[in-house]
Phi, psi and omega in degrees: 000143183241133180228143177264116177306332180296333190252006180289147176288153175309139175081010186299331179266001191295321181255001183264138178220137186245159175288315182223140170248114177253126180251118181111137187241025178281196181305326177285310182294315185295317177301311181298317183295316177294324176292318178294321175299322178295333181275000180096000178284146174269119194242134167251126176252106183263130177237119184292331180271199182253204177274348177227167179288146175212151182288331182299329181273315184292332177297339177299330187281354178307143176188181182250146170250120182248353179263227177300147179305139183213165175292158172303140189285357174272343184263348184260015182196169179224144188235067175201176190308122182105350176056212184289000168296345182283352175230023187275145180277350180089005182285134181223142168199146179275161180287155176288162177298319183290343176295341180273346188272153174282140172260130184293340175260007177243096190300140178066008180285168178108142182252150172287349173238171184238171178304323182296343182277338181257341180311318184303345187251018179292312183299310182296322180299318185289330176288320178298312178284350183052056187282147174289151179290162171302141176237154174284148178281108188269346176220162179202145169294336185237071187303340180262010185105154188244037177045260195274006183232143173265134171273135188238164168244144171258135180248166190225136178286137174280342185223092192284318188277096190286327176299308176307311187297319187255009184303320180286321175302317183294320180293336183268338185285123190284336187249023173231112181249114175264127180245109179275159184061029179253095186268113178290127180243338183188164170245142171268125180251156180284187185291336175282348188059029177234008178219135175279128177258328187214147164265122181261130192227153177234156169257174183278323190252329177279131187287332187275137178281163170225162188234132177249125180261141183199161177281328180223148179231143183224117183270117182225067186251008181099171186284354171257314184280330169307308173290331173306309182296318177297315179295326182283344182274075182248010182291320178263324186240115184300331184260359175104156181286132174080002188258022185301334181256014182056044180248345183295122175096348177285163178069018178313124179238149169236185167252098176302126176248126181206148167279132187247355178166180183234127182257129171262121191256150184279338180218164186291146182235125194247339179226164176291135171238149189240129180231153171213153182296139172294154180300329173299313183296317178306311180298311188290327182268355184052065178234171173262179179288140182204150170248141174252126180246109182259113189237119178297147182298333176233114185271157177292123191246154174254127186303315177300324176296320184285332175290317175306300183310313184294316181295315185292326186278001179286337179206150181296324176301314181295323181296314185294317182290324182295314180292334181287309179299311181268351179068017185237145173289135180255120179268127182258354185262017179205164175065200184111170184292325183294320180287331172300313184286327180299320191293341181257332186273341185226079180302335177294334182293344179271006186249016176226145184213154175264144179245116179237164176235152162227120192241145164297142183251142179293143173298133184212114180305324179283346174275117192198166176259116170246179169252139176272171174283350178283143178241161176264183188297336178265010176087002180275140181292140182283171181278148163232104188267119177247085179279125181225148173257165171237175175299325181293333172297313177294318180303318182296313186292316181297307178310311181291320180292315179301315182299316181297317177299318177300320181292322178301319183289317181303316185277352187058037176272331182176180175230145181259125170260112184290144178297150182304320187288341169289331187261355185280352176082002188276332186055039179246121176290147173295151184274181182291336176294333183248348185190164170292118192276325190197186188311303350285125181231114185255115197228156160073011189278343174225054196293159185274127176199137175290343181265114183290352174281350185236358182201164181268327180237161177269185185300339180259015178071015178277135175295123179309134182077005176241141182279333188217027179246127181234159183236141171238159173106182188286355176299334186272358176305136175279328170214163189259347186053201174242351185293151165301133192283349193298319182302311177294325176298320181288322176302313190286324176303313181296320178294317178302319177303310182297321178294312181295331183282327178292329181267352182297000000 
């Protein structure tokens, strides 16, 4: 069932009590709420925005970036039903097994769980994300193997907008109640300050707050808002909930995305290929996990697809109509009939490629989400993002890029011309005016560790020092790997649902 909090009668929540209150309807919160409801739990799902995008909701996300250059904080996430799946590109990959292991050269790395703890949720995750099936890698720049690299596949969701996909199901479920325009502003704690008794919420238009009661609460607002809400909760706990060791908001990680060079190929390349360092190479070279994406300047295109693309991109109405009919996003800044013809008329265009990276970022205590002195319309202090890189980040990109360039030359596959920013000696990543800077993937700000001195939540995502407050989403990642986080976010939400159902 779906309710608009703006129109509820006074006292609506006075006699209502839920088994679980989930705050945030993105991939983590929506998955958690649907799964718990299917297990028989009575669930309240609170969304601060509406069913569609609005400026009054997006404005809550305003904040400052004071560290490495980053996008405006209102453009790299979305605040309405479905959360940031509404701006998701659909790229999916699970974390590698070695992403969960500690690295001797990466301080504080390692998860308290392993890939085997998430593997049981693969099938359910792929159904939720509507993933294309695995395909055999039919081509490779290195048919005999790539020595220090593995060739990988990135998969794509056929249904990126999760709110849109599951709206009818949410409306039909009798024990799942979605409340839109329900903005969390505080938690009420018991006398011991160790248990949440109520979620205090506000609407945009109504002046009075309302309180949602539940046995268990799960905060699933993303890697920036999870720490923001915990740090703002100072009415009963002066340093913020879960922040007894000054860890909430620290270790902010992204996936740096940068172009690292241009490849001149010895023979035509028609599709993008993706490579990542093998675990042995990572340890020997003391680098982090990283993906290298080698993309031909003209990609192999299919005639029917490019006819549809060219027609749809003639007008915004036609594009939206095509997307509604096919269920797929139409990209108008690439491909088309002209590009299709070029790939056959100009074979030389298939002999050049761009080399890009998406890299794991090193844990850095000083890379963090803080609160500024500015407040939003509800009186909550806004975000101040201080994103920082380390020597290990640059070392990872430089070492991996150079090794791949050497491999191209050794196999006589091609030659790599390095990007200028790698050669200038500054060790400064280009900012958003010059390149795509990150995922945007916001991770590790309430990271997982069974030791409360090193993390905000335990292996079951429960906030240390709290009996019934859990966190969902990539803020709880202990490290980030290089893979887009949505797949792992959904796996972990399914795992958390099992845990909450078991302890209910």
